[in-house]
N, CA, C and O of each residue as an XYZ file, in Angstrom:
324
protein
N     109.201    122.577    100.397
C     109.335    121.345    101.331
C     110.748    120.960    100.746
O     111.261    121.374     99.707
N     111.249    120.073    101.659
C     112.623    119.183    101.321
C     112.323    118.048    100.494
O     111.229    117.503    100.351
N     113.524    117.733     99.921
C     113.221    116.612     98.872
C     113.191    115.263     99.937
O     112.506    114.337     99.503
N     113.745    115.058    101.076
C     113.733    114.124    101.992
C     112.306    113.907    102.639
O     112.016    112.783    103.048
N     111.327    115.048    102.751
C     110.325    115.107    103.230
C     109.205    114.363    102.118
O     108.237    113.666    102.423
N     109.621    114.709    100.882
C     108.514    114.335     99.656
C     108.619    112.588     99.383
O     107.806    111.669     99.277
N     110.085    112.731     99.342
C     110.250    110.917     99.168
C     109.642    110.324    100.503
O     108.703    109.538    100.373
N     110.054    110.603    101.670
C     108.998    109.928    102.783
C     107.649    109.872    102.755
O     107.035    108.929    103.254
N     106.900    111.181    101.993
C     105.650    111.057    102.021
C     105.271    110.198    100.846
O     104.244    109.540    101.010
N     105.909    110.068     99.661
C     105.737    109.369     98.597
C     105.600    107.886     98.848
O     104.739    107.112     98.430
N     106.825    107.628     99.760
C     106.712    106.145     99.859
C     105.660    105.703    100.935
O     105.082    104.617    100.887
N     105.469    106.634    101.898
C     104.301    106.230    102.891
C     102.854    106.007    102.001
O     102.078    105.159    102.442
N     102.508    106.683    100.870
C     101.394    106.716    100.087
C     101.671    105.307     99.099
O     100.741    104.541     98.847
N     102.685    105.140     98.724
C     103.182    103.739     98.168
C     102.969    102.423     98.842
O     102.670    101.430     98.179
N     103.110    102.385    100.111
C     103.469    101.661    101.084
C     101.675    101.448    101.428
O     101.120    100.350    101.461
N     101.256    102.269    101.569
C      99.866    101.838    101.796
C      98.794    101.725    100.555
O      97.675    101.291    100.827
N      99.017    102.002     99.558
C      98.264    101.941     98.536
C      98.452    100.316     97.947
O      97.474     99.618     97.680
N      99.895     99.837     97.791
C     100.124     98.939     97.179
C     100.492     97.897     98.115
O     100.888     96.858     97.587
N     100.450     97.934     99.611
C     100.307     97.368    100.565
C     101.402     96.267    100.644
O     101.335     95.069    100.922
N     102.765     97.348    100.195
C     103.834     96.383    100.266
C     104.623     96.602    101.515
O     104.365     97.618    102.160
N     105.624     95.721    101.979
C     106.594     95.974    103.291
C     107.336     96.978    102.956
O     107.815     97.262    101.858
N     107.437     97.702    104.340
C     108.400     98.731    104.508
C     109.843     98.518    104.106
O     110.399     97.527    104.578
N     110.580     99.380    103.232
C     111.823     99.010    102.931
C     112.170     98.487    101.601
O     113.316     98.431    101.157
N     111.073     98.099    100.981
C     111.108     97.650     99.589
C     111.061     98.549     98.607
O     111.264     98.236     97.434
N     110.757     99.882     99.038
C     110.418    101.000     97.834
C     112.067    101.638     97.692
O     112.820    101.987     98.601
N     112.273    101.641     96.350
C     113.656    102.312     96.013
C     113.590    103.183     94.793
O     112.860    102.994     93.820
N     114.482    104.204     94.976
C     113.761    105.462     94.122
C     113.882    104.904     92.451
O     113.382    105.564     91.541
N     114.423    103.946     92.270
C     114.798    103.145     91.064
C     113.404    102.239     90.925
O     113.286    101.909     89.745
N     112.696    101.908     91.454
C     111.711    101.005     91.514
C     110.723    101.319     90.640
O     110.179    102.418     90.745
N     110.344    100.442     89.674
C     109.170    100.562     88.482
C     108.041    100.509     88.991
O     107.811     99.375     89.410
N     107.091    101.329     89.177
C     105.629    101.256     89.807
C     104.823    100.147     89.327
O     103.899     99.751     90.036
N     105.061     99.603     88.212
C     104.113     98.423     87.814
C     105.099     97.045     87.845
O     104.822     95.961     88.358
N     106.368     97.441     87.114
C     106.968     95.948     87.206
C     107.531     95.512     88.359
O     107.437     94.319     88.645
N     108.376     96.635     89.419
C     108.706     96.263     90.549
C     107.635     96.068     91.799
O     107.704     95.092     92.545
N     106.831     96.909     91.915
C     106.058     97.485     93.046
C     104.506     96.614     92.551
O     103.550     96.693     93.322
N     104.402     96.006     91.561
C     103.193     95.275     91.375
C     101.907     96.198     91.168
O     100.842     95.687     91.514
N     101.871     97.472     90.654
C     100.468     98.072     90.337
C     100.636     97.776     89.387
O     101.611     97.563     88.667
N      98.970     97.720     89.283
C      98.299     97.919     87.726
C      97.966     98.995     87.120
O      98.366     99.962     87.768
N      97.356     99.329     86.067
C      96.962    100.565     85.798
C      95.934    101.128     86.584
O      95.964    102.336     86.818
N      94.883    100.299     87.094
C      94.117    100.975     88.176
C      94.744    101.411     89.457
O      94.257    102.283     90.175
N      95.816    100.782     89.702
C      96.498    101.103     91.007
C      97.424    102.400     90.580
O      97.760    103.246     91.409
N      97.740    102.449     89.394
C      98.647    103.519     89.072
C      97.794    104.740     89.194
O      98.200    105.701     89.846
N      96.392    104.752     88.476
C      95.379    105.768     88.762
C      95.168    106.365     90.362
O      95.159    107.529     90.763
N      95.031    105.299     90.968
C      94.663    105.434     92.422
C      96.025    106.156     92.990
O      95.973    107.210     93.624
N      97.122    105.541     92.721
C      98.273    106.377     93.208
C      98.526    107.731     93.002
O      98.919    108.383     93.969
N      98.352    108.353     91.772
C      97.996    109.533     91.409
C      97.175    110.570     91.987
O      97.509    111.745     92.138
N      95.934    109.974     92.336
C      94.981    110.338     93.270
C      95.276    110.544     94.272
O      94.987    111.627     94.782
N      96.181    109.294     95.160
C      96.209    110.071     96.348
C      97.796    110.780     96.514
O      98.254    111.075     97.617
N      98.361    110.941     95.522
C      99.475    111.697     95.658
C      98.997    113.137     95.562
O      99.436    113.971     96.353
N      98.147    113.448     94.660
C      97.350    114.560     94.481
C      96.608    115.001     96.167
O      96.754    116.100     96.700
N      95.949    114.016     96.663
C      95.302    114.420     97.796
C      96.548    114.885     98.955
O      96.513    115.892     99.663
N      97.588    113.885     98.917
C      98.394    114.003     99.884
C      99.320    115.322     99.934
O      99.735    115.846    100.968
N      99.550    115.731     98.687
C     100.428    117.147     98.556
C      99.400    118.302     98.058
O      99.887    119.389     97.748
N      98.457    118.171     97.999
C      97.169    119.039     97.665
C      97.764    119.785     96.366
O      97.904    121.007     96.313
N      98.101    118.878     95.304
C      98.139    119.322     94.161
C      97.368    118.496     92.980
O      96.736    117.474     93.246
N      97.477    119.054     91.562
C      96.900    118.530     90.667
C      98.082    118.236     89.449
O      98.804    119.094     88.939
N      98.060    116.779     89.141
C      98.791    116.522     88.409
C      98.416    116.549     87.051
O      97.344    116.028     86.744
N      99.330    117.221     85.935
C      98.633    117.311     84.618
C      98.851    115.947     83.946
O      99.649    115.081     84.304
N      97.980    115.909     82.884
C      98.147    114.318     82.217
C      99.689    114.433     81.788
O     100.440    113.578     82.258
N     100.164    115.288     81.044
C     101.355    115.261     80.461
C     102.289    115.082     81.416
O     103.326    114.690     80.883
N     102.429    115.223     82.943
C     103.350    115.052     83.927
C     102.972    113.534     84.393
O     103.908    112.814     84.742
N     101.688    113.031     84.416
C     101.598    111.910     84.756
C     102.038    110.858     83.968
O     102.337    109.767     84.453
N     102.106    111.152     82.599
C     102.443    110.480     81.282
C     103.970    109.775     81.609
O     104.328    108.648     81.267
N     104.681    110.689     82.304
C     106.092    110.688     82.246
C     106.538    109.883     83.714
O     107.711    109.770     84.069
N     105.310    109.326     84.521
C     105.946    108.488     85.660
C     105.710    107.347     85.480
O     104.614    106.903     85.139
N     107.182    106.416     85.780
C     107.243    105.111     85.563
C     107.862    104.684     86.602
O     107.791    103.469     86.790
N     108.504    105.359     87.409
C     109.653    105.022     88.512
C     109.091    105.921     89.711
O     108.330    106.879     89.575
N     109.627    105.416     90.944
C     109.184    106.356     92.142
C     110.061    107.326     92.044
O     109.564    108.261     92.671
N     111.164    107.676     91.587
C     111.989    108.866     91.578
C     111.221    109.841     90.291
O     111.685    110.941     89.992
N     110.276    109.392     89.759
C     109.501    110.123     88.577
C     108.557    110.769     89.375
O     108.303    111.939     89.090
N     107.898    110.167     90.462
C     106.842    110.797     91.161
C     107.318    111.875     92.084
O     106.699    112.920     92.288
N     108.586    111.512     92.687
C     109.185    112.338     93.560
C     109.436    113.953     92.729
O     109.175    115.058     93.202
N     110.009    113.643     91.390
C     110.310    114.821     90.701
C     109.105    115.667     90.314
O     109.169    116.891     90.423
N     107.809    114.949     89.785
C     106.692    115.556     89.355
C     106.182    116.299     90.719
O     106.099    117.527     90.733
N     105.880    115.603     91.739
C     105.674    116.442     93.080
C     106.521    117.708     93.068
O     106.110    118.840     92.816
N     107.914    117.306     93.416
C     108.577    118.387     93.716
C     108.277    119.612     93.040
O     108.005    120.683     93.583
N     108.362    119.315     91.514
C     108.092    120.671     90.342
C     106.952    121.097     90.725
O     107.002    122.326     90.781
N     105.602    120.570     91.118
C     104.461    121.160     91.058
C     104.438    121.733     92.253
O     103.631    122.658     92.347
N     105.235    121.413     93.460
C     105.236    122.496     94.971
C     106.008    123.289     94.625
O     105.950    124.232     95.414
N     106.857    123.488     93.733
C     107.842    124.862     93.466
C     106.833    125.722     92.715
O     106.957    126.945     92.782
N     106.216    125.385     92.273
C     105.365    126.541     91.445
C     104.768    127.324     92.157
O     104.100    128.228     91.656
């Protein structure tokens, strides 16, 4: 899967889960500080990403996620396996 498709799908999930307007998500956006997710929202985002991409994110990978670009990297790495 191409990086651009991963980014589009990650952004789609974030828009739906966080109910934020289109165009507000940047690769450098912090999930909690910039996009307004709380700890429960972060868990929901991980679950939705797992469902969207048919993957399972190991806890050590989840701990690395702070920004949108981190989600894209983790998903991309898992899809390459």
